[in-house]
N, C-alpha and C positions, 0 to 999 in steps of 0.2 A: 665158653660158647659164650657169644652175649648174654643170655640168656641168668648169667650166674650173675651179674652184674645191670642191678635193677634201681636207679636210681630215685632219691626220696629225696631228696636233697644238699646241699655239697660235700663232697665226699661222704657220706651216708648212702649204704642202698640196701638191700635188701634181697632175695629168694623167695621162690617156693618148695627149695628144698631146707634149708635150716641148714645149708653145706659154703662152707669158703671155701675154692678151688684157686689153688693157685691161676694166677694168668697168663703167666711166662716160666719158661725154664729159667735155675738161678742157682745157689746153696743161703741157710737158714744163718745171723747171721748173730741176732737176738730174740728170745725170749720168754717170755713173763706170762701170769697168771692170766691176764686179756687182750695179751700184743704181740706181733709177729715181724719181723722187722726181715727180709729176705736180699737178697744182692742178686740182681737178677742176674742173668751174660750180656746185657744193654749195658751196664756200667750202673740202673739205674736204682733205689732202692727201696723195693714194695713194704709199706707199711700196710697191716690191718687192727682194727684193737676194736671195744666192747664187743669183745670173742668170748669162749667157751670154749674147750670138753678140749684144746689146743693138739693138737695128735703128733709135730714136729717136734726136733730136738735142736739146737745151736751145730752147726754141718750139715747136718742134713744136703745133701741132696735133693734136689725136685724139681721133677717137669712139668710142663703145662700142664693143667687137669688137676694136679696131684690135690685130694684133701684138705685143706689143711687143719680144718679147724670148724669149728657153729660156731650157729649166735641167738642171741633171742626174737628181738624185735627189730633189729637196722644193724648195719657192722658199719665201721668207719675205714677207709679205701683212697689211699694216697701215692703217687709213687715222689720221692726227693731226687733233685738231679743237685749235686751240689748245695745239695742244704733250702734250693728251690721248690718248692710244691708243687706238682705237678698230676691235675687227675688224670684217670684213667682214664677218659675220651679226649683230649691231650695229647695221653702217651696214645693211645692207637694211632688218634691220625697221621703224627708228627714221628717215630718211632718204629 
C-alpha cells in the first residue's frame, strides 16, 4: 500500500513499520548487506538501499507486498528503466 512509502526527500522514504515491502512482483537480481535490486515483471529494476536485515537472496521470486528488509531512519528507493532513474511516483503514474 502507499503507506509503505512515505516520501521525505527525493528517493528517500520511511514508514511506521520500519519494514520494506516489494512494490510489485519480480525476481531478486542483486543483494548486498544494505541494498537489494529486483527485476520487476514490468521490466524495470527496483532498487532499495540504506537497509538492514535483508530477507531475500538472489534469484528469489517475490510477490507484491513481500517483506524485503528493514530500515532505521529512512530507506532509498527508486526504479531504473534502461539506466534512467524513475521515482516511485513516476512509476505508479506511468507504468
